[in-house]
C-alpha positions in Angstrom: 8.8 -20.0 1.7 8.1 -17.7 -1.3 6.6 -14.5 -0.1 5.3 -13.6 -3.5 3.4 -16.8 -3.7 2.0 -16.3 -0.2 0.4 -13.0 -1.0 -1.2 -14.4 -4.1 0.5 -12.0 -6.5 -2.2 -9.4 -6.1 -5.3 -10.9 -7.5 -7.6 -8.2 -8.8 -10.8 -7.5 -6.9 -9.5 -9.4 -3.8 -11.1 -9.4 -0.4 -9.3 -6.2 0.8 -9.0 -3.4 -1.6 -5.9 -1.2 -1.6 -8.1 1.8 -1.1 -9.3 0.3 2.2 -5.7 -0.4 3.2 -4.8 3.2 2.4 -7.8 4.4 4.5 -6.6 2.3 7.5 -3.0 3.5 7.1 -4.1 7.1 7.1 -6.1 6.5 10.3 -3.0 4.9 11.8 -0.9 7.9 10.7 -3.4 10.3 12.3 -3.4 8.3 15.6 0.4 8.2 15.6 0.6 12.0 15.1 -1.9 12.5 17.9 0.2 10.3 20.2 3.5 11.9 19.1 4.6 8.4 18.1 7.4 7.9 15.6 6.3 5.5 12.8 8.5 6.1 9.8 7.6 2.9 8.1 3.9 3.5 8.6 4.3 7.0 7.1 6.2 5.5 4.2 3.4 2.9 3.7 0.9 5.8 3.4 3.0 7.4 0.7 3.5 4.1 -1.3 -0.2 3.1 -1.1 -1.2 6.6 -2.1 0.9 6.3 -5.2 -0.4 2.8 -5.9 -4.1 3.9 -5.5 -3.5 7.1 -7.5 -2.1 4.9 -10.3 -5.5 3.2 -10.7 -5.0 0.3 -8.3 -7.3 1.4 -5.5 -9.7 -1.5 -6.3 -7.0 -4.1 -6.5 -6.3 -6.4 -3.6 -3.8 -4.7 -1.2 -1.3 -7.5 -1.9 -1.0 -6.4 -5.5 1.4 -3.7 -4.3 4.1 -6.5 -4.2 3.9 -7.0 -7.9 3.7 -3.2 -8.5 6.9 -2.6 -6.6 8.7 -5.7 -7.8 7.9 -4.9 -11.5 9.0 -1.2 -11.1 5.6 0.1 -12.1 6.2 3.1 -9.8 9.5 4.0 -11.5 9.8 7.7 -12.4 7.1 8.7 -10.0 7.7 11.9 -8.1 6.2 12.0 -4.7 
């Protein structure tokens, strides 16, 4: 099964905006910190989605990050 096809290649204006995903990831990070839980992938996801949203993709469907990462749009970013 082609994962890229399954996520719809990040159709613009999709049903769940990347900015909303970032909000939820930040809430999960806060909860993890409060519980002293170790969630390195969750913390990394916050960083990646922050970069994605700050690059003008906050209104894109959250799945558009697949194309963003695959195409190297984040290359050269310092964060």
